[in-house]
C-alpha positions in Angstrom: 82.4 117.6 107.6 85.8 115.9 107.9 88.5 116.9 105.4 91.2 114.5 104.4 94.6 115.9 104.5 98.0 114.6 103.2 101.4 115.0 105.0 104.4 115.0 102.8 107.5 114.1 105.1 110.8 112.6 105.5 112.7 111.0 108.4 115.9 109.5 109.6 114.9 106.4 111.2 118.0 105.7 113.3 116.3 106.5 116.7 113.0 104.7 115.7 111.5 101.2 115.7 110.1 101.7 112.2 107.1 103.8 111.1 104.1 101.8 112.7 103.3 102.3 116.3 104.8 99.7 118.6 103.3 98.6 122.1 106.6 99.5 124.0 109.0 101.0 121.5 109.0 104.6 120.0 107.9 104.9 116.4 107.7 107.7 113.7 103.9 107.2 113.6 103.5 107.7 117.4 105.7 111.0 117.5 103.9 112.4 114.4 100.4 111.5 115.9 101.4 113.0 119.2 102.6 116.4 117.8 99.8 116.6 115.3 97.2 116.0 117.9 98.5 118.8 119.9 98.7 121.2 117.1 95.0 120.4 115.9 93.7 120.3 119.5 92.2 116.8 119.1 93.4 113.1 119.1 94.5 112.5 115.4 95.2 109.3 113.7 97.8 109.3 111.0 97.7 106.6 108.2 101.1 106.0 106.5 101.9 105.0 102.8 103.5 102.0 104.2 105.9 100.5 106.9 109.6 100.9 107.3 111.5 98.6 109.5 113.8 99.6 112.6 116.3 101.9 111.6 115.2 102.5 108.0 115.0 106.0 106.6 112.5 107.8 104.4 113.5 110.6 102.1 110.0 110.5 100.7 107.0 109.4 102.7 103.1 110.3 102.8 100.5 110.0 105.4 96.9 111.2 105.7 94.7 112.3 108.5 91.1 113.5 108.9 90.4 117.1 110.0 87.2 118.7 111.2 88.6 122.1 112.5 88.5 125.6 111.0 91.3 127.8 110.2 91.9 130.9 112.4 92.0 129.4 115.9 95.4 127.6 115.8 96.8 128.4 112.5 95.7 130.5 109.4 96.3 128.0 106.7 98.2 124.7 106.0 101.6 126.4 105.2 101.4 127.9 108.7 100.2 124.6 110.3 103.2 122.8 108.6 105.7 125.5 109.9 104.3 125.1 113.5 104.3 121.2 113.2 107.8 121.2 112.3 108.7 123.4 115.3 107.2 120.7 117.5 108.7 117.6 115.8 112.2 116.5 116.7 115.1 117.3 114.2 114.9 113.8 112.7 111.3 114.2 111.2 110.5 116.9 108.7 107.2 117.9 107.1 107.5 119.5 103.7 103.8 120.4 103.3 100.4 119.7 104.4 97.5 119.7 101.9 93.9 118.7 101.3 92.9 115.9 99.0 89.6 114.1 98.2 88.1 111.6 100.6 88.8 108.8 98.1 92.6 109.4 98.3 94.5 107.1 100.6 98.0 107.4 101.7 98.6 103.5 101.4 96.2 102.1 98.9 96.1 105.0 96.5 99.9 104.6 95.7 100.7 103.4 92.3 104.4 103.1 92.6 107.1 103.0 95.3 110.9 103.3 95.2 113.6 102.4 97.6 117.3 103.5 97.4 120.1 101.6 99.3 123.4 103.3 99.8 126.6 101.4 100.5 130.2 102.7 100.9 133.5 100.7 100.6 135.8 103.3 102.3 135.7 104.6 105.8 133.7 107.9 105.9 132.5 109.2 109.2 129.8 111.4 107.5 128.0 108.3 106.3 127.7 106.5 109.7 124.3 105.4 110.3 123.0 106.6 106.7 124.9 104.1 104.5 126.1 100.5 104.9 129.8 100.0 105.0 131.1 97.1 103.0 134.6 96.0 103.6 135.2 94.2 100.3 135.4 95.4 96.7 132.2 94.8 94.8 131.6 93.8 91.2 129.2 96.3 89.9 128.7 94.5 86.6 127.8 91.1 88.2 125.4 92.9 90.6 123.5 94.6 87.7 123.4 91.3 85.8 121.7 89.7 88.7 119.5 92.8 89.4 118.2 92.7 85.9 116.5 89.2 86.8 114.4 91.0 89.3 112.5 93.0 86.9 109.3 91.0 86.3 105.7 90.7 87.6 105.6 87.5 89.9 106.2 86.0 93.2 109.1 87.2 95.4 108.7 84.6 98.3 112.5 84.2 98.6 112.9 87.7 99.7 109.9 87.9 102.3 110.7 88.0 105.9 109.7 84.7 107.5 106.2 85.1 109.0 105.6 88.3 107.0 101.9 87.6 106.7 101.2 89.1 103.4 98.2 87.6 101.5 100.2 87.5 98.3 103.8 87.6 97.4 103.2 88.9 93.9 104.9 92.2 93.1 105.5 94.1 89.8 109.2 95.2 90.0 109.7 97.7 87.3 113.4 98.8 87.8 116.5 97.5 89.7 119.9 98.9 89.1 123.2 99.6 90.9 125.1 102.9 90.2 128.5 104.0 91.3 128.2 107.7 92.4 131.7 108.1 93.7 134.7 105.8 93.7 133.7 104.5 97.2 130.0 104.9 97.0 127.3 102.8 95.3 123.4 103.2 95.2 120.8 100.6 94.4 117.5 101.7 93.2 114.5 99.5 92.9 110.9 100.4 91.9 107.7 98.4 92.2 104.0 98.6 92.7 104.4 97.2 96.2 107.1 95.6 98.4 107.1 92.6 100.9 108.3 92.9 104.4 112.1 93.0 104.4 112.1 92.4 100.5 114.6 95.1 99.7 117.1 94.4 102.3 116.9 90.7 101.4 117.4 91.5 97.8 120.5 93.7 98.5 121.9 91.2 100.9 121.8 88.7 98.0 123.2 91.2 95.4 126.0 92.0 97.8 126.9 88.2 98.1 127.1 88.3 94.2 129.3 91.4 94.2 131.7 89.9 96.6 132.0 86.7 94.5 130.3 84.5 96.8 127.5 83.7 94.3 127.4 83.7 90.5 124.9 86.3 88.9 123.1 83.4 87.5 122.2 82.1 90.9 119.7 85.0 91.3 117.3 83.3 89.0 117.6 80.1 91.2 117.0 81.9 94.3 113.8 83.5 92.8 112.6 80.1 91.6 113.1 78.4 94.8 110.7 80.7 96.8 112.9 79.9 99.7 114.1 82.7 102.0 117.0 80.6 103.2 118.4 80.5 99.7 118.7 84.3 99.5 121.5 86.4 101.3 121.3 87.8 104.8 119.3 91.0 105.0 121.6 94.0 104.4 121.8 96.6 107.4 118.8 98.8 107.8 120.9 102.0 107.9 121.5 102.0 104.1 117.8 101.8 103.1 115.6 104.7 102.3 112.1 104.8 100.9 112.8 107.4 98.2 109.7 107.9 96.2 106.0 107.2 96.4 103.7 108.1 93.4 100.0 109.0 93.3 97.9 109.3 90.2 96.2 112.3 91.5 99.7 114.1 92.4 101.0 113.6 88.8 
């Protein structure tokens, strides 16, 4: 009888064309499936908690797979399996743990809440290259937070959906959206919702950065949302600053 197992992992997305398998490009899912299949000794499909775009990172990510083997032949327990899998994976993908769950628990559909974090820095910092977006102008934190507060509602977010995104509904329940200055030259944006549309966070951040630079008034955010028009929102912020930072499941609470 097959057992459903969860993988708790993280990855630096710089070298990958997103999470999901691509016909001709390397993805995190492809690498993970190949190494896990080798570890388990049979072809194994991994289902992720969602998608991340090319170059986007995940400090928290969950995926599940089905296992019909027995302990003893290749590893003694899931702790040892996790250690071996990490030895097979490249340095930019790390698995924290592997654990069994009930068959009704699904990495994508059982998630109750997701959170993204976006990092920007306004001063040159070689240690942040590829992991934070460099902004060459001063940013008005108060204006950005005034606009961000307008994003906290349950409704349609068409204005921030990638053209041709293909979602059946654009309704999301955004529960938190806020900028914080962590250092004089560093800011982080945290946003939490039940779900996100394709490219939604980067489009939101791009719009908020325009407001922070004084190109738009904070009140314009309400007009952008009401328009349901992607062309009214800002240019998508660079992928390198974005991290999937939390995924919550009721059965893991």
